[in-house]
C-alpha positions in Angstrom: -0.2 -0.1 0.0 1.7 3.5 -1.1 0.8 6.8 1.5 1.1 9.8 -0.1 3.3 12.3 1.5 1.6 15.0 0.3 -2.1 13.6 1.7 -0.3 13.0 5.5 1.1 16.6 5.8 -2.5 18.0 4.3 -4.3 16.0 6.9 -1.7 17.2 9.7 -2.2 20.5 8.6 -6.2 20.1 8.7 -6.0 18.5 11.8 -3.8 22.0 13.2 -6.3 23.9 11.6 -9.4 22.5 13.0 -7.7 22.1 16.8 -6.9 25.3 17.1 -10.3 26.2 16.0 -11.9 24.4 18.4 -10.1 26.2 21.5 -10.5 29.4 19.8 -14.1 29.4 19.3 -15.4 26.4 22.2 -16.5 28.5 25.7 -14.2 28.3 28.6 -16.1 27.0 31.7 -17.3 29.2 34.3 -15.1 28.4 37.5 -16.6 29.5 40.5 -14.5 29.3 43.6 -16.4 27.6 46.7 -15.1 30.0 49.7 -14.1 29.1 53.1 -16.5 29.7 55.8 -16.2 32.3 58.1 -18.1 32.9 61.6 -18.2 36.3 62.9 -19.3 37.9 66.3 -21.8 41.0 66.1 -18.4 42.9 67.0 -17.2 41.6 63.7 -14.6 39.7 65.6 -13.3 36.2 63.8 -14.3 33.4 65.6 -14.2 30.2 63.2 -12.9 29.6 59.3 -13.3 26.3 57.9 -10.9 25.4 54.3 -13.7 25.1 51.2 -15.0 22.0 49.7 -11.2 21.6 47.8 -9.9 21.9 51.1 -7.9 25.2 50.4 -8.1 28.4 52.5 -10.7 30.8 49.9 -11.5 34.0 50.9 -13.7 36.8 48.7 -11.1 39.3 47.9 -13.3 42.4 49.3 -12.7 40.5 53.4 -9.1 41.1 55.3 -7.9 38.3 56.6 -7.7 38.9 60.4 -3.7 38.8 61.8 -3.8 36.0 63.7 -5.6 33.8 60.8 -2.9 34.4 59.3 -0.3 33.6 61.5 -2.0 30.0 62.1 -2.5 29.4 58.0 1.4 30.0 58.4 2.6 27.8 61.4 0.2 24.8 59.5 0.7 25.0 56.4 4.4 26.2 56.4 6.3 27.1 59.5 9.3 28.2 57.5 7.5 30.8 55.4 10.0 33.5 56.7 13.0 32.0 55.6 12.3 31.2 51.9 14.5 32.8 49.7 12.8 35.7 47.8 
């Protein structure tokens, strides 16, 4: 069986074109992050916080993370955080 090299080249070019077209035209998935649950007292003091359903600490950007919670996360996640090279 004889395979024409020009047909293979043309097929590869068409396949690449179709893949690029599909990548450009296909809609991107709508990612909605799951946020950590937080509980505040009536005077706005953080009482409790849990990880999100993805087991990550994820706070909305419009909310400041309390300093004590930052320290706890750094101690739990990476006790050598302060010693990493910049």
